[in-house]
Structure formats: C-alpha cells, structure tokens
C-alpha positions in Angstrom: 250.6 126.3 55.8 249.2 129.5 57.8 247.2 128.8 61.0 244.9 131.1 62.7 243.7 130.1 66.0 240.9 131.9 67.8 240.2 131.8 71.6 238.2 133.6 74.1 234.7 132.6 73.3 232.0 131.6 75.8 228.8 132.3 77.4 228.1 135.7 78.7 225.0 137.5 80.0 223.8 140.6 78.2 225.7 143.7 79.0 228.9 141.8 79.6 232.2 141.5 77.8 234.5 139.1 76.3 237.8 139.3 74.4 238.7 137.1 71.5 242.2 136.3 70.4 243.4 135.4 66.9 247.1 133.9 67.0 248.7 133.7 63.6 251.5 131.2 62.8 252.8 133.9 60.3 253.8 137.3 61.0 251.5 139.8 60.7 253.3 142.8 59.9 252.8 142.6 56.2 249.0 141.9 55.9 246.6 142.9 53.3 243.8 142.7 55.9 243.1 140.7 59.1 239.9 140.9 61.3 236.9 139.2 62.6 233.7 138.1 61.0 230.7 136.3 62.5 227.9 133.9 61.5 224.9 133.2 63.3 222.5 130.2 62.6 220.6 130.7 59.4 222.5 134.1 58.5 225.2 135.0 56.1 229.0 135.6 57.4 229.0 139.2 58.2 232.0 141.4 58.9 232.7 142.6 62.6 236.0 144.6 62.5 239.1 144.3 60.5 242.4 146.3 59.8 242.9 147.3 56.2 246.2 147.4 54.2 246.7 150.8 55.2 246.3 150.1 58.9 243.0 151.6 59.3 239.9 149.9 60.8 236.7 149.1 59.5 233.8 148.1 61.9 230.3 146.5 61.0 227.5 149.1 61.8 225.8 146.7 64.4 229.2 146.6 66.6 230.4 150.3 66.2 231.1 151.9 69.6 231.0 148.5 71.4 233.6 146.5 69.9 237.4 147.4 69.4 240.0 145.7 67.3 243.4 145.7 68.2 246.7 143.9 67.1 250.1 143.0 68.6 252.4 142.6 65.9 255.0 141.0 68.3 252.7 138.3 69.4 251.2 138.0 65.8 247.8 138.1 67.5 244.6 140.2 66.8 242.3 140.8 69.5 238.5 141.7 69.7 237.3 143.4 72.6 233.4 143.1 72.8 231.6 145.2 75.3 227.8 145.8 75.9 227.2 142.5 74.4 223.8 141.6 73.2 221.7 138.3 72.5 222.1 139.1 68.8 225.7 139.0 69.1 225.4 135.5 69.6 227.5 133.8 66.7 230.7 131.8 65.9 233.2 134.5 65.3 235.9 133.6 62.7 239.2 135.3 62.2 240.2 136.1 58.5 243.6 137.1 57.1 245.1 137.9 53.9 248.9 138.8 53.3 250.1 141.3 50.9 251.0 139.5 47.6 248.6 136.9 48.0 244.8 136.6 47.0 244.4 133.7 49.4 242.0 134.2 52.3 243.0 132.4 55.5 240.2 131.6 58.3 240.3 130.2 61.6 238.1 127.4 63.0 235.6 129.8 64.6 234.8 130.4 68.1 231.5 130.2 69.8 230.1 133.4 71.6 226.8 133.1 73.2 225.1 135.9 74.9 222.1 135.1 77.1 219.4 137.6 78.0 
C-alpha cells in the first residue's frame, strides 16, 4: 500500500514562507504525476503545483511566481516552497501521486497551512 506523508504546514504571517514536504513510501522515479493540491473551507480542491509525466511543472494561476515545486528522487520526496504567502493561501494542502501504468490516484492525509493577515 502506497503512503504519502505530508509535513511542513503551520501558521505563518502574510508575506512569510513555508516549505511543505511529501514523502512517498514508493519510488517516485516512474511517476505519471506528483504534486500538490489544496482545499479551503467551502471551496473545491484545486491544483497548486505538479510534475507531469514528461518532467515538466504546472502551477495554478494564483501561485505562479510565488510557489516552487521540487523533487528529490533519492529521498522519494516532493517539496513545495511557498513564498509571499497571502491569507487566501490558507487551506489544507494535499499531496497527490499516480504512477506510470496505474490509473489510481494516491492522496496524502493533508497538512494545514494558515496565513494570518
């Protein structure tokens, strides 16, 4: 059973930074996709940033220029560096992964990010 474990969430003031980590129990060297989504209260889950199958990155419009996704295959970990945080970034952030040859999406348990004004 694949496990994705997020960490790094917390409370930060507007303008501050946080770095999230998502550690996979399975090698991430043959991923179809792996990235971050978020869900704020009363809103739909939305894309934050993800690696695609061809190794490219894709970002949600609201985080472009502020957030950066990175990966360390040796540690089976994907990171999300979040800078210039805004109150509207407050949400539960989830890690998602899907491996090549599989149609199943795996999700982490989520980590809360709260940005105070």
